[in-house]
TORMI-507908 format. One line per 8 residues: number of its first residue (from 1); their letters; for each residue x, y, z of C-alpha. Coordinates in steps of 0.001 Angstrom, whole numbers. Each point is the difference from the previous one (the first is absolute). Last residue first. Layout:
residues N
NUM> A> X Y Z | ...
//
This chain:
residues 342
342> XXXXXXXX> 31633 -63075 -5895 | 3477 -844 -1222 | 1043 -1183 3448 | 2963 2346 342 | -1784 2979 -1507 | -3269 -249 1903 | 1887 -769 3203 | 2244 3025 -422
334> XXXXXXXX> -2998 2226 -684 | -1714 -1296 3126 | 3035 202 2290 | 1130 3434 -1155 | -3536 1415 156 | -492 -1402 3490 | 3296 1510 1199 | -942 3429 -1339
326> XXXXXXXX> -3365 -286 1727 | 1712 -968 3234 | 2183 3113 -158 | -2972 2213 -868 | -2121 -1221 2916 | -2370 -2975 74 | -1336 -732 3503 | -3039 2282 -310
318> XXXXXXXX> -1150 -1568 -3254 | 746 -919 -3593 | -1876 -2913 -1466 | 1192 -2433 -2670 | -2260 -2291 -1963 | -98 -3293 -1825 | -1250 -1618 -3164 | 1231 -2765 -2311
310> XXXXXXXX> -1119 -3206 1721 | -2188 1923 2462 | 120 2481 2873 | 3653 -281 1035 | 820 2746 2505 | 3570 1257 302 | 2673 -483 2659 | 3473 1534 -224
302> XXXXXXXX> 2665 -1623 2197 | 2487 -1088 -2663 | -1239 -3591 -144 | -3494 1467 -17 | 752 1748 -3302 | 919 -3274 -1702 | -3060 -1769 1410 | -2360 2789 -1058
294> XXXXXXXX> 1499 77 -3497 | -441 -3749 -352 | -3591 222 1223 | -670 2721 -2575 | 1005 -2140 -2967 | -1651 1816 -2913 | 88 3320 1919 | -2863 2491 149
286> XXXXXXXX> 369 2177 3091 | -2444 2416 1617 | 1351 2952 1989 | -2088 1188 2946 | 666 3201 1982 | -2231 2526 -1782 | -667 888 -3615 | 2180 -2459 -1909
278> XXXXXXXX> -1541 -575 -3441 | 2556 2009 -1989 | 2815 -2107 1464 | -1092 -3068 -1917 | 1936 -2922 1466 | 1802 -3176 -1104 | 1399 1149 -3331 | 3603 201 1221
270> XXXXXXXX> 115 3722 -783 | -2934 433 2422 | 1901 -1178 3081 | 1618 3347 902 | -3177 1921 -823 | -2063 -2320 2195 | 2333 525 2951 | 6 3767 -483
262> XXXXXXXX> -3816 66 -125 | -178 -2135 3154 | 2465 2337 1694 | -2102 3056 -861 | -3171 -1675 1265 | 1643 -1036 3256 | 1239 3563 501 | -3532 1312 -567
254> XXXXXXXX> -1091 -2252 2863 | 2076 2352 2185 | -2969 2316 424 | -2026 -2610 1860 | 2640 -1359 2364 | 194 2286 3034 | -3461 914 1277 | -1938 -2826 -1604
246> XXXXXXXX> 2725 -2443 1034 | 9 1233 3603 | -3759 -406 291 | 271 -3469 -1522 | 2755 -1077 2378 | -2067 1307 2886 | -2854 -2240 -1137 | 2071 -3077 753
238> XXXXXXXX> 767 923 3617 | -3517 1394 170 | -1286 -3531 -489 | -334 -611 3717 | -2897 -2403 -655 | -756 -1175 -3506 | -3251 -1152 -1621 | 851 -1578 -3325
230> XXXXXXXX> -1414 -3454 632 | -2157 44 -3108 | -3184 493 2026 | 1668 2850 1897 | 807 1769 -3252 | -3544 -539 -1235 | -1468 1509 3165 | 2335 2989 -228
222> XXXXXXXX> -979 418 -3642 | -3622 465 983 | 921 3073 2048 | 2261 1009 -2888 | -3009 -56 -2312 | -1975 2315 2256 | 2886 2458 317 | 480 131 -3759
214> XXXXXXXX> 2964 -1730 -1611 | 3739 -639 264 | 1418 -3450 786 | 3555 148 1288 | 3165 -2009 -450 | 2652 -1337 2374 | 3449 -1454 494 | 3723 801 79
206> XXXXXXXX> -376 3615 -1158 | 2091 860 -3058 | -2187 2575 -1711 | 480 -1676 -3361 | -1538 -3258 1167 | -991 -526 3629 | -2436 2889 493 | -2755 -1160 -2336
198> XXXXXXXX> -3182 1791 -1026 | -3403 -1612 -522 | -2830 2105 -1341 | -3783 78 209 | -2692 2120 -1608 | 2470 1464 -2464 | 365 3158 -2075 | 422 2585 2753
190> XXXXXXXX> 2962 -1935 1402 | 2051 471 -3151 | -426 3751 84 | 662 -7 3759 | 3241 -1912 -492 | 1129 2698 -2383 | 734 -601 -3665 | 3598 1074 -644
182> XXXXXXXX> 478 -2959 -2317 | 3134 -1722 1346 | -443 941 3662 | -3702 -863 -107 | 469 -3345 -1705 | 2853 -942 2322 | -2187 659 3051 | -2812 -1975 -1642
174> XXXXXXXX> 2314 -3032 203 | -2291 -2393 1874 | -2912 2050 -1279 | -2404 -2787 -872 | -2745 2458 -830 | -3632 -993 393 | -3045 1318 -1854 | -3534 -970 1036
166> XXXXXXXX> -2762 -260 -2566 | -3218 1982 -394 | 204 -28 -3790 | 278 3761 -430 | 2475 310 2852 | 2025 -2957 -1221 | 381 1467 -3474 | 708 3535 1174
158> XXXXXXXX> 2631 -1281 2422 | 1497 -2166 -2749 | 276 3044 -2242 | 1715 1878 2818 | 2498 -2846 185 | 484 306 -3750 | 631 3751 276 | 2500 -582 2841
150> XXXXXXXX> 2099 -2367 -2099 | 1138 -3043 1988 | 3674 76 957 | 1673 -3168 -1285 | 2427 -1707 2369 | 897 -2751 -2435 | -3393 -1254 -1144 | 307 -2830 2499
142> XXXXXXXX> -90 2550 2833 | -2452 2583 -1285 | 457 3207 1946 | -2876 344 636 | -2173 -3133 -217 | -3684 190 -981 | -3012 -1755 1478 | -3563 112 -1292
134> XXXXXXXX> -3076 -691 2106 | -3438 -1624 31 | -99 -1859 -3321 | -3091 -2183 -104 | 39 -3786 -70 | -2833 -1436 -2068 | -2716 -2628 599 | -2186 2051 2377
126> XXXXXXXX> -677 2755 -2492 | 1953 2488 -2027 | 2240 1949 2381 | 2430 1977 -2109 | 3246 -1423 -1437 | 2832 2477 -485 | 2432 -1339 -2597 | -510 2559 -2765
118> XXXXXXXX> 460 2831 2499 | 3515 -1230 779 | 1298 679 -3487 | -1443 3499 -94 | 1458 767 3450 | 3517 -934 -1068 | 2428 -1425 2570 | 3668 -229 -895
110> XXXXXXXX> 1322 -3392 1089 | 3284 354 -1879 | -1734 -944 -3252 | -3685 -689 684 | -1040 -2678 2521 | -2735 -2117 -1507 | -3207 727 1976 | -587 -2015 3121
102> XXXXXXXX> -2836 -1619 1907 | 46 -639 3728 | -2689 -1692 2099 | 237 972 3642 | -567 -2531 2776 | 2040 2330 2220 | 2502 -2457 1471 | 599 -2651 -2647
94> XXXXXXXX> -1297 1983 -2983 | 1777 3297 660 | 2907 -1886 1569 | 890 -1898 -3172 | 3708 -136 840 | 507 3781 253 | 2587 354 -2772 | -1674 -106 -3406
86> XXXXXXXX> -3663 787 691 | 400 2917 2429 | 3388 903 -1493 | -1655 889 -3298 | 1283 -1734 -3133 | -3442 -977 -1345 | -1510 3430 502 | -2880 566 2404
78> XXXXXXXX> -3736 -640 474 | -1327 -1168 3369 | -3197 -2037 -99 | -2638 -1084 2471 | -129 -3355 1739 | 972 1368 3395 | -672 3760 124 | 2333 2457 -1742
70> XXXXXXXX> 969 3477 1223 | 1070 -428 3622 | 1217 -3496 -840 | 2380 1541 -2521 | 1465 2335 2607 | 634 -2833 2447 | 1681 -2052 -2714 | 2232 2860 -1068
62> XXXXXXXX> 1095 804 3549 | 663 -3672 702 | 2139 -272 -3124 | 1864 3165 942 | 964 -1382 3376 | -290 397 3785 | -2931 2427 -86 | -454 3605 1144
54> XXXXXXXX> -3491 1394 -671 | -849 3334 -1585 | -2652 2672 455 | -1878 2938 -1477 | 1734 252 -3349 | 2001 2851 -1540 | 2976 -2139 -992 | 2490 1639 2360
46> XXXXXXXX> -2691 303 2681 | -621 -3744 64 | 3752 -602 195 | 528 2329 2955 | -3048 -1205 1909 | 1068 -3632 -356 | 3568 793 1045 | -1158 1973 3053
38> XXXXXXXX> -2361 -2766 1096 | 2782 -2562 -360 | 2279 2212 2095 | -2654 591 2654 | -822 -3703 497 | -3357 -27 1766 | -2393 -1244 -2681 | -906 -2986 2171
30> XXXXXXXX> 1564 -2294 -2586 | 2871 2515 -81 | 1059 -586 3589 | 2368 2802 951 | 3318 1387 -1187 | 2206 3112 15 | 2859 -769 -2367 | 3584 574 1183
22> XXXXXXXX> 1399 -3291 -1275 | -1819 410 -3305 | 1365 3510 -488 | 3484 -1300 776 | -379 -2765 -2564 | -1071 2581 -2564 | 3061 2142 736 | 2290 -3002 -386
14> XXXXXXXX> -1620 -832 -3331 | -2474 -2845 -234 | 1028 -2686 -2504 | -1018 -51 -3639 | -994 -3300 -1616 | -3510 1129 -966 | 1389 2130 -2853 | 363 -3203 -1969
6> XXXXXX> 2513 -2370 -1618 | 2763 2613 -103 | 1943 -1366 2972 | 3586 1274 189 | 2799 -1755 1847 | 3499 1483 -239
//
């Protein structure tokens, strides 16, 4: 039995999703004539209470487009030091957008605190300084272990950015998980941000695609930026159909992923490698002295885990992990920990 717990991006389209893709009504999206893409964009914009959305090939592209809508070349984006935008997007903000980034030290589990962030905002103070123009926050926080950001703190950030005239962006790659876990509606989240990126190819199980969410005027600009980055697609409705299907069929079941992640963490906690109390969504962080050895031992038995550092790793539950596979993963991982003295 093969089981990949490295990420929730490894899922494969279900049979029903593949059928929806095969049956998709398509047109040329660069001309704005793909009906399935248009339907997906309208659906997602409405879910978050915004005027418009734009379908993009990837989450990184969606983030970078959104940031360029808020921050001009040479100006500053403020975000936490473990944020995906600065940790996993290969310097795109600087290389593509000309954006200067500055970070605050990521708090435990990536939890954002408005009071902390306010101390880092740098106002315009003459031609020799770089002014903060926008703040970005990640929800859920990937490297924090799937942390759901507190709604009160997000509201505090909205008050801060509103008073200072700054933009506020949400990297919402796993905003679906945040909503299911917290009960905060998509519209409540959407009301707090000027721009958002949301991903279809993680917990929702679509094979590709993310969206930028913003005002109608900003999305008009976003289309230019997408084209400039080479993201203009033609009969993209085949891809968008997977997203429509996922939003219809796979949202509620994210709670199953969260329950399985909690069960996985609880099973591993006696070995001192996890803290089950910190698992809020579908990500389980590992602390193992010889994590590479554990990963190799588990891989020999068909279970794949993510190695993030010399002693750190993670496990993610997702659409392709059912109860039987979870039981198998627990047996393999606990057996490997015991047999290798890890």
